[in-house]
C-alpha positions, 0 to 999 in steps of 0.5 A, a space after each residue: 515275135 519279141 527280141 531278147 536284145 535290141 542294140 541301138 546306135 546312131 551309127 550301124 554299119 551292116 557291111 552291105 552299104 558304105 556308110 553307117 546309119 542310125 538304127 537298131 538290131 533286134 536279136 532273138 535266140 542266136 539270130 538277127 530278127 530285124 535290122 531297122 532304121 530310126 524311122 521304124 517303130 522299134 517297139 514292135 520288137 520290144 517285149 517285157 523281157 527285151 533288153 535294150 542295149 544303147 550305144 549312142 555314137 559307138 559303131 555297131 557292126 558285124 563280128 570280125 572274120 579273121 581269115 588267117 591265123 594259127 591258133 595254137 601258135 597264137 595261144 603260145 605267143 599270147 602267153 610268151 614273150 614277143 620281141 618284135 620291138 627289139 632293136 638288137 639280139 641282146 635286147 631280144 634275149 633280155 626281153 625274154 629273160 624278163 618275161 620268164 622271171 618267176 615262171 616255171 616253164 619246161 620250155 621257154 617259147 617266144 616269138 617275133 624277132 626279125 634281125 632286119 630290124 636290129 641294128 647289126 642286121 645279123 642272124 642270132 646265135 645260141 650264145 646270147 641265149 646261153 648267157 641267160 638260159 644255160 640250163 633251160 631250153 629256149 626256142 624263139 620263133 621269128 616274125 614270119 614263123 619260117 625260122 627259129 633261134 634256139 640255145 644250146 640246151 634246146 639243141 642238146 635235148 633235140 639231138 641236133 649236132 654237127 652231123 644232123 642233116 635236113 633233106 635239100 629244099 626242106 630247110 636248113 640247120 645253120 652251122 659255123 666254120 667248125 661245122 657246129 649248129 649256130 642256133 638258127 633253124 630255117 623252115 619247117 623240117 629243121 624247126 620241127 626237130 625242136 618244135 615237136 619237143 617244145 610243144 609236147 605239153 599236157 592237154 590241160 595246159 593246151 586247154 588253158 592256153 586256148 581258153 585265154 586265146 578265146 578271151 582275147 579273140 572275143 575282146 578284139 571282136 573276132 567271131 569267126 576265124 580260119 585256123 591254118 595248120 602249120 608245122 603239122 599242128 592243127 589239134 582238130 580233136 581238141 577243138 571238137 571237144 571244146 565245141 561239145 563242151 560249149 567252150 569254143 568261143 569263135 566260129 572256126 574253119 579248119 585248114 589241114 596240110 596238103 600232105 594229109 592223106 585224102 582218106 583223112 581229109 574226106 573224114 574231116 570234111 564229113 565230121 566237121 560241118 557245124 556252124 561252130 567248127 567246120 572243115 575248110 580245106 587244105 593249106 600248102 606252100 608254093 614258096 617261103 618268104 622274100 624276107 627270108 630269101 625263100 620266096 620265089 621271084 620272077 626276076 632275081 633278088 636285088 640283094 642277091 643277083 642271079 638268085 630267084 628263090 625256090 618254088 615248093 609246089 608247081 603245076 608240074 609237081 602238084 597239078 595232079 594232086 590239086 585236081 584230085 582236091 578239086 574233084 573231091 570238093 576240097 578247097 585249097 589255100 596256097 601260101 604265095 608271097 613272091 610274084 613267081 609263087 603267086 603266078 605259079 599258084 594262079 597257074 595251079 588253080 587255072 590248071 585244075 579249074 572244073 570245066 563242068 560249070 560248077 561254082 568255083 570252090 573259092 580256092 585262095 592265095 594267102 598273102 599276095 605280097 609281091 604281084 607282077 602287074 601281068 597277074 593282077 587281074 587273074 585272081 578275080 577272073 579265076 574266082 580265087 579269093 585274096 586272103 591278105 594281111 595288111 599289117 605285114 606292111 608294118 615296119 618300125 622305120 619305113 626305110 628299114 623295111 627289108 623289101 627295099 633292098 630285097 626287091 629294089 624300087 621297081 618291084 616295091 611299086 607292086 607290093 601288097 596291091 589290095 586295091 588293084 586286085 579288088 578293082 579287078 574282081 578279087 574278093 579280099 579277105 583280111 586277116 592278121 596271120 597271128 602270131 606273125 603279126 598282132 591279132 588286133 584287127 584295128 592294126 590291119 584296118 589302119 594299115 589298109 587305110 593309111 599304108 603307113 609304117 610305125 614312123 608314119 612314113 612314107 608321106 601319103 602312104 606306101 603305094 598310095 593308089 593301093 589304099 582302101 576306103 574304111 568301108 571296104 576295109 571293114 567289109 574285107 574283115 567281115 563279109 569278105 572273110 565270111 565269103 572265103 569261109 563259105 559262111 556268107 549266108 549265115 554271117 558277115 553282114 547284119 541282116 535278118 536271119 543271120 547269126 547274131 555275130 555283132 560287135 560294138 566299137 568304142 567310137 564311130 570310125 567313119 567320123 574319126 581321124 584315121 590315127 584313131 583306128 589304132 586306139 579303137 577298142 571293142 566294148 561288146 562282142 556278141 556271138 550267136 546271140 550270146 554276149 561273150 565280151 563286155 568292156 
């Protein structure tokens, strides 16, 4: 059989070994026909219509698997302003104003602020937005998607007043000394009051946003993606329609909320099971985030003595529901950032683990930001996948990373412990958590390899024993993510019979300085044998 394409390179990384090799990948239809080395006769696969794609010293590898993203939020972030690099509330407001010039949006939607990186380190208020946007509603979602900053017009349109209450433990509407909303909303219930209206837009506009998003994923070499529901937004029917129209440009795994009725979950499990769009299970929150003081810790916050955070789920409150998911073959992905939440999530999975010898469902813990040393090996022992986002280590200045004051020096020796968990048997699946961090996989790879902040500190990397090799980082973004999505039989490595999900980088990372990783771009992306991006 002759190939449609033969991709050649002096460096082919198949995500099976630890080094690239000179060779070629033959593609026919949507599958890989053969992966060969230069010692083999390539012409055996070459017919009159075969296209030869020579890439010299550029790295050929499997497509990237983005294990944790929020697609609709990501599409909005790509279209809106991102103020992650702002150094003050006023600068952030100005960046949003400049971005919106000449646009006619009903709502201004922006992303990325973190007051801990501002010079005054104070939460923002509606006043700074009101000066620039007196008549247009504005919502600016914070870096971690757990808080929002809004202006007076947004509060008025959404009916948020001094007497508006949120159920205890479900979030907060911050109020000033006079009892009036300041413009800061914390966690899902409070944010939802605004987001339901801000995100109410036509299907045509949503489709345009998603089309632009898929162009971006293709340009970044992302061929598979887990789309995790957040703030009750999943839009599975929109993605199903895009798949039917041939406009879904990434293999997508859909994760619904743990609060979704079982009847609907089972219907989704039955309906979405193609190679392009499949049901991936449910997502739940065991805690919030330490940086927002909503993460659950085993020992008290260093900056708030006596305060441990709060667990939203536990074996006691969630155990029976978790066992029900297990019995129905529905995988769970539990958000757990603080070490107290990580321990509770592991306890939940241990409690519901089947005793009949079935293969583990590959339940997953998201983030693993702070892990107690006693729990480091439990994920591997339980067959729990570690879905981690290396770029969460990022800070403009290392010493300004909020963990230093939030956790103290002792616990900061056990943050983002990727290598320790992998060494103890956990499968790592890399992602970005976009739009919390940038979608570009090169940032995650760079952070995993160097563990450096934007200022290239600390020297030698943060917790340097937790550095991963380049090969292991690439595997976490390819076969690791494929394993998490139950796709490892069809994608994640370059092997005969697997889908031809292949990308080419503009350089061989194995021969490059680690600092070059951030400069690396994707020159070609192939999804199922079709070229969807060419630089």
